[in-house]
N, C-alpha and C positions, 0 to 999 in steps of 0.2 A: 423069392417063394415062388417055386414052380406052379404053373397054371392049375397040373392037375391037384396039388395040394391044399391051392389057394379055393380052390371049387368044393374039396371036403370040408375047409372049415367054415367056410360059407353058407353049405348045406345045412354042417351042425348049429350053425347061429342061428339060423332059421327055423330050423326044427325047436330049437329053445325057444325061443319067442312065442312059438304058436305053442306052445306046451304052459310057457308063463302068462301070458296073455288075459286069456279066460279066468286063470286063477287071480290075477290080479282086480279082473272084472267082478269077479265073485265078491270079493272080499270088500268091494265101493258100490254097493248097491243104492238105488235109489231108496230113501227112506222119510217118511214125512209121519210126522208126529203133532201132537198137540198139546200143549200144557197150558195149565188154568193156574192162574194167580190168585193171593188171597188179597190185593193189593187194588185201587184204582189207578189209572192211568194218572193221576194228576201228582200223586206221588214218586217222580222221576227217579229216585235214588234205589228205594226199596221194590217198586215195580219194577223200574229201570232194569233192575238184576238179571230180572229174566230175560230180558230184551239184551239184553250184554252177553247170557251164554247162549243165547239162539244165534248169534251174531257169530260168537267166537269159532262154535260148530258148524256152521255153514262154511264160513271162511276153510276153518282146515280140512274139511271134505269138500271143497270145489262146488258147495253148494249141494253135494246128496245125500246130506243128511240135514234135513230143516224142520224146525221147530217151529209152529206156530203159536205165537204167545196170546191169552186172552187175560183181560182183567177180570176182576171179581165180578160177577154176576152176567158176564157177558155168555157159561158155559152152565155156570153152577156159582149158589152164594161164595163168599170166598170163605165161610167156615165151613165148606162142605167140600174142597180142595183135593184133601187128602181121601175122603171115602170116594170120590170121582176116579183118582187114580186109582184106588185098592180094587174098584168094580170093572177098571177098563174101559170108563166111558172116556178117559182121556191120557194120554201114556204118563203124561208129568205132572208135577205143582210146582210151585213156589211158594211154600207158607211157612209157617212156623210151628214146630212141632208141639210147643205146649197149648196149642189152641184144642186140642184133642185129648187133653186129661178126662174129659167126660169117659172115654173109652177106658183109660188107665192113667194113672197119675204118672206112670213111667214116662212117658211121654215128654214131659216136664224138662226133664234134668237135662235131655241131651240139646235141647234149646236154651233156657235159662231157669233158672230157681233164684228164691230171694238169698240174697247175703251169698252168692253161688260164686263164681268165676268172671274175671273180667275179658275182655275180650282177648289178649292175647293167650291167657290162660288156659280159657276155652279151647280156643285154636290147637295149643300145645296138646293139651287131655287130648282133644276128638283126635290129632294126627300123629301123636309120638308118644300118646299115654294109654291108649287101647279104648278111649272114649268110643271111636264109630264101630271097633267091634262088636263091641258091646251094642251098643246103639241098632246095629242089624241085625244083631242076635235076635234085637225085641221085634226091632219093625218087620222082622220076615212073617212073626205072626198074624201081621194085616196084609200080607201080599204086598209089601214094597220094599224099596232100598232107599237108603238115605245119603245123598251127598250134600256136604256144608255148600252152601253158596250163598254168603254174604252174614255181614254182622253190623250191626248198627252203633256197635260202641255203648258205654254204661247210657242210660237214657235218664230222663227228667222224671222227675216224680209226680206231674200231672198238673192238672188244672183246675184252680179250688174257687167257688163263688165265696166262701171265707177264709180265714186265718185257722190255722190249724196250730195251735201252740200243747195243747193236752190230750191224750187218750183220750179225756173224754168228749173233747171236739171231733173226733170221730162216729161217736156213737148214733146209730142210723143213717149215718152218713150214705147215699147210694151213689156209688163211683165205677166208671167203667175202667175194669181190669181185667187183663185177658190172663188166663191161664191157672195156675194151681197159685199165683199170688191173691186171688182174689177169696182162696180158702183161708191163706195166713190170714188176710184184712180181716175178714169176718169175724175170726178170733178175738179182733179189738174191736168189734163194735160197726164195722162197714158194711153195707150191705153190697156186695158186689154185682156186678151186670157183665155179660160178656156182648159184644158189640163190635162188627165189623169196622174196618176205620170209615167207611164213608157215613155207617151211620152214627156217629157219635155228634159232631156238628148239630143236628137237628135235637139228640136228645139232650144236650147241653143248653141249647138256646130255647126248648118249649120247657125246660125245666123238669124232664122225664128222669133226669139223672142230676147229683149236686157237684160232681167234679169226674175228670176223666183223665187218662194218661194213654200217650200213643207213643212218640218216638222222642224227639227231641226238638230243639226252635227250627232247623229246616223244614220238617215235615208238619210240626205243629202250624206254624205260620202259614203254611201253603194251605192247612185246613180252618184256619181261621179262626182258633179257640180261643184268641187273645181277644176277640170282639163278642163273648159269650161269658168269660171266665179273668179275674183280673189278678189272683195270685197264681204263681208259677213255681211250685216247691221240687224243691233236688235234696237229695237224688232219688233215682227210681233203683232203690235197694234191691227189688225184685228182679231187675234185669242188669246185672252187671255188665255183660256180655254175650246179649243172645245171638244165638247161630239162628241163620233164615237157611230152610233146607230146599233142596230140590230133589223132590221124592219122585222114584220112578217106578212104574209096574214091575215088580219083581221079573215075571215071564216076561215081559216085552225085554226087559235090560238083557237077561240070558240071551235071549234069541238074537242081541244084534251080533254084530263080527265084533271080535274081540278088538280090532284098531277103532270099532265107532266105541266101543265101553271106555277104550283108554283114552279118547278125544274128548268124548262127554265129562267124562273123571275129571280132566284138566282143564275143561273149562269152566266148572263147575268150581273147580280151585282158582282159577283166575279171578271169578266173581267175589269168591270169599276174600280179597284182598283189596279190588276194587272197592267196594261196597263201604268200608270203613274208613278207606281214605277219601272217598269221595264227602262223607258225611265228616270228617273231619276240617274238610276244606271249608266246607258251608255252614256250619253251624255258628260260627263265632261271628258272621255277618249279620246272621239270622236273630241272633239273640240279641245283639244291639240293636236291630230293628225294633225288636218287640219290646224292650225297655226304655226305647227312645219314644213306643208309643205309649208309653201308660202302664206296662205291667211291671208287677211287684215281684219281685224273685226273693224266694224266701226257703231257707234253709230247714227241711224237719227239723224238731228238737230232739236231744240225746233222749228224751222220754219217750218220744213216739218211737225211734230207732229200738230204743232198749227192749219196748215192751213187743214189737212185732218180731225181734229177735227171737225172744222167749215163746213168740206164739211159734215162731217156724222151726225152732229144734223139736215142740211138741209136736207138731204136726208131722213131722218126718217121724218121730219115734211109733205114732200113731198107724202111719201108713206101713212103715217096714212090719209092722207087729201080725199085716194080714197079707201084704203082698211083698212076693219072694223077689221078682222083678224089681221090683222098686227098691229094695232092700240092694241088693246086689249092685246097684246104679248109685244110690245116692252113697254108700259109704266109698265106692270107687271115687264118685266125684271128691267128696270131703276129705280123703285121704290126699289126693293130689292139691288138693286145695291148701290145707295145713305144709305143705314142703314149699310151693309156690310162694305164699307167705311170708315163709320162712326166709328165703330167698329174696323177695322183692324189697322188705324193710331195710335189705343191708343195702343196694344201690338205690333201685329205682325210686324207693319212694322217699330216700335221703335225697337224691338229685333233684327231686319232682317238688319237693317241698322247700328247697332251698330256692330254687327259680322262680316259685310262686313268690315266695318274701323277697325275693330282689324286685321282681314286676312292682311289687306293692309299695318298696319303697322308692320304686324308680319314678 
């Protein structure tokens, strides 16, 4: 290359770099957000999901987008996380949508409802079946946008001071149970109490409540419920696959550079897979330890399950008759559930049932 031509090319490259550099810098600004969790730090998996989210976002932006995580109570109480995000007190929260059914029962559907979807079905509906679009159309009314950011897997039915054999045993029972599931159980005689995770143990210990559900063996062992209640029931039919959401203030999210929006969305998706995998790894050992320490495992009887299913269907009809958002979402979820279980029984259920029988025989 001639010297004159080389100088022309070099000058053109320098000019292009001078133009491009500010654009790159502008697309990667320093951003500092605060996230409030609905969970205590002691629950390293469900609370840890927010810490993982913060870690991934920082790593993918070379620490230019930082999200500081606060446990429940450090900024606002755990059950006020969504309000703090909606009103701009914080930019984000990590919580479960069904905590806010007092605002609108539709919130529950995008987290978990009784006799709803299991974890894989829930993720499939939200990601591939239009669930996320329905959810954010609804969440927009509250000034937030939701990203699925964790799932506990099917939960346990909770800790009880006495055995539950019939529906009559539920009459007057004061039970900590979150979300719309409390309304279902109220129809069969339970007196539901909504308490944040950190408040459950002292209430159960003092006898303020007679029973409590939280998540599953790993978290329940950490919270010490086996020390104040003997009977551990399953399944948590009200939470077959509950989604934990990362909610962002909608205006704040829209103000982010597009690449930061994509990074945050993908970080949440990673946590959405990380959390159930971690629970699946931790729960078996925790259950063994609980049983070894004297915990009595009990399945809910068919009588109790049938009564609760009937109560669930009645409640959906009652709410749908007066809430168009709820009807639209519950109809969509139930239609998806029908097709999913039609497929599930063909391969998944048959395979799982065989493996369970094989383990028992072995």
